[in-house]
N, C-alpha and C positions, 0 to 999 in steps of 0.2 A: 483403572484409572478414569480421570474426566477427558483425557483425549483418546482413548479407544470409538466414544462415541463420534457415529461415522458421519453426521454432522459438521462438528467441530475438526476433522481429521485434516492437516495440511501438510504433506512433505516438504521439506527441505534439503534432500539430497542434490538434485543441481538445479542451480540459480542461473536465470538469464537477465545479462544485465545491458540491454544496450546502452553505449556509451556516444557522445561527442564532447567535445573540447566548451570546458566551462565549471561553474558550481556546480548545476544542478547533477552531472554524470559525480562528480566527487561526493555527495550528499549521498549518492543513494550506493554507488560502489562502497561506502561506509557501511551501510547498514547492511550490506549483503554480506559484509567482511564480519560483521558480527553475529551474524547469524550463520554464517559459515564456521563460525568457530566455537559456540555453544553447539553447533548440530553437526560438528564434521563431515562439513557439504562441500560439494566443489563448484567454483563459477565459471561460468562463461560469458567473457567480457565479447560484446558484441559492437563493432561498427559493418554499416552500409552506406557501399559506395552508389551513387545514383550514376547507372548507365545511359542516361542522356544530357550527361553534363559531362563538360570534359576543365574540370576545375583541379586547382592541387587539392588534395583529400589528406597529404599525410600528415600533418596535425592528429589527425584521427584516427589515425595509424597506433600512430605513437601512445595515443590516449587507452590504445589496449594492450600495445605492449608493456607500459609502466604500470598496468592496472597488474601484467602477468608478473614483472619484478619483483612490485610488493606485494604480490601476493606469493611470491617466494619466500620472500624475507618474513609473512608472516607466518610461516609453514602453510597455507593454505594452497590446495587446487587452483588456479586462473589458467583457462583456457581464453588466449585471444583468438579471437576470430571474426574474418574480412564475408562478407558476403557483397555478390554485386544482383542490384536488383532495379526495376523501373521508378522508386524509390523508396526515401527511408520507412515510411511506414508498410509499404509491400512488404517489404525485405524481413520486417521484424517479423511479422505475420508468418512469412513463409519460412523463415526461421525455426519460431517460436511450432508451427506444424512438422517439422521436419526430424526435427531427434525429442526425446523422450525426456524434457523437460517440466523437473515439478513446479517453475513458479516463475515469473515474469515477474521484473523491479524494475519501472520507467519514471525518471522524475521530470518533471516539466514544469514552466515558472504558474507563478499564479495568474489569473485572466481579471479585467478588467469588472466588471458586475454589470457593464453596458454591452460585454463581447458577446455574440450567439455561438461561441465555442466553451468548453467548461475549461478541458486541457491544453488547448490548442490542435493544429492538425493532425499532429502525431498521435497525441497522446488521446483523441475520441475517437482517430479508427481504432489504432492499440487494443483500447478496453472493449471496444465493441465485436471486435473481428477475432482475438485470441482465444484458443481454443483450451488452454489451463489457466489456472489460478492466476493473476494478475494482479501486481498493486501498485498504483499512480501515484506516486509522490508529486501533490502539486507544494512546490517551495515558495515561499516567500521570506524565508530568511532566518528561521529557529537557529539558535545554536544544536547544533548534530553536538555527542550523543542526546538523541532526546531524555530530559530528565522527569519528564511529569507525562503522563498519555491519558488521554481524556477517551473516553467511548460511551457517545451518546446510547444509551440501550432504550431501542425501539427498530420495530420492523420497519417502520416509516423510514431509516434512516443507517438502518447497519442487516447486518446478515450473522448468523452465526461462523463461517466462516473468517466474516470482519473481527468478530468477537476473539477467535483462535488465533490469527496474526496477531492480535492484540498482545496476547498471552503470549506467544512465542517471542516477540520484541522485547516486552518487557523482562524477560528472563534474561533475554540476550545481552541486554543494556544495564539489567539491574537496578528497572525505571519504577515510577511511584504508577498504577493503575487505577483509575478513576472509571469505575461503571458506574452511570449516572442515569439512574431507572426511571425511565419517560415512557412508558410502557402503556398507562394513562392515556398517551395520544392516539397509540394505532386504535383507529376505529372497525379494521379488519383484524382479529390474529389468527396466527395459525399454530403457534410454534409457543411465542411467551416468552420463551427463553429459558424454560421451566426446567430443562437438564441443567443449563449454565446456576440457576440458583439456589436449586437442590443440593448439587454438588458441589459449591463455593467453597467448601470445602477440601477438597481433592484437588482442585481448582489453586485452590493457593498452598498448596502440599507438596506440588507438583511443580509452580511456579515461582513463587515467589510469596511471602507473606504481605511484601507491601500494596492492596489489591484491597481499596474502601469502594465502598457502594453507599454512593447518594440519592435523595431523594426527595431534589427540589421540589417547589409548586408555587412558584411568584407569579406566573404565567399561565394564561389559557390559551396561548397558542407557541408553537412547535419552533419556530424558527426564534421567537424572542425568549422562551426557555433556555435555547443553547447559549444564546448570545449572552445572559447573564452567569451561566453556569460558567462560560468562558472567563468573564473580567471577575468572578468569584474564586477560580479555581486558575487561573494565568496557566493553563497546559503547554506545552512547549510541541503538540502535536496532537491531531485530533481523527481517529480511526472510524472511517462507518463504511458500511458494503452493499453492494447490488447485483441482484443476479439476472440471467435471460431469462427474459419473458417469453410466454409462447410466440413461435416464429424465430425466434435468436437473436432478439432485437435487445439494449440492454435499454432502461430509460429510468432516465435524473428524476424525481420529483422536484418543486421549488424550491423545498426546505433545501435536499441539500444542495443546491443551485446555489442557494442564498449563503449558506454556510462555508461549501467550499471556494468561492470568491469573497465572504465581504467579510472574512476570519482575518487576521493579522498572523494566524498561528499559520505552520505549516499543516498540508491536510494529509490523508492516506484514502484512498477509494481500495476495496477490497473486491475483486470479483471471480468468485470459483466457476 
């Protein structure tokens, strides 16, 4: 089957969701619930207490306790976890490294195009330092559950692990998935998503029939092409992917930064 391809393999047995009070935690928890329901997985709802501050943080504890209670009602195992650390971002990475988690789901708010940060202080640190597959959801207010998912299919903007995440999410949410074939923009090709395209029928059989491949060609600029696609397709969420470069650093190219910050849709960036 398609999922047996190692490059597309993702596990969802143990998902960790860092939580705080607010909408971003709510949306990401809902996504974790939907994935857990589809793949019979467990969720760890994490909150981090900063040990350098003496502040009231009972609201953060209440969030993970409520996640546990909600999971119990949904017949999904949720483990509420409280960790003390020097900072929230360090606490998340420390917890990820201390247990055998399969996936980290982190919610952030959209940053301004003028901001030097991509996902904010916590999100930037976590995606660069996490040692497990990580999906950072940059929230702008798209309605959840996502009914239409867009994947810009080119190595400049995504990875095979990100495509796999989009397929699993499509199945869990019973969504429409649009694969935008933008491979012509890749100056240096390695795999060209050949396995996906050659075995697309298997992917459709496994993840659901509502998968469409579109081949736009309106622009010679990648960012403009994706912008045109967004206006045309009006997706609820855009899924992209990054990988660790030599030396263990994650680099976001200018096209990806422009899409993450410049769109009105939610975006998800996956690092494996």
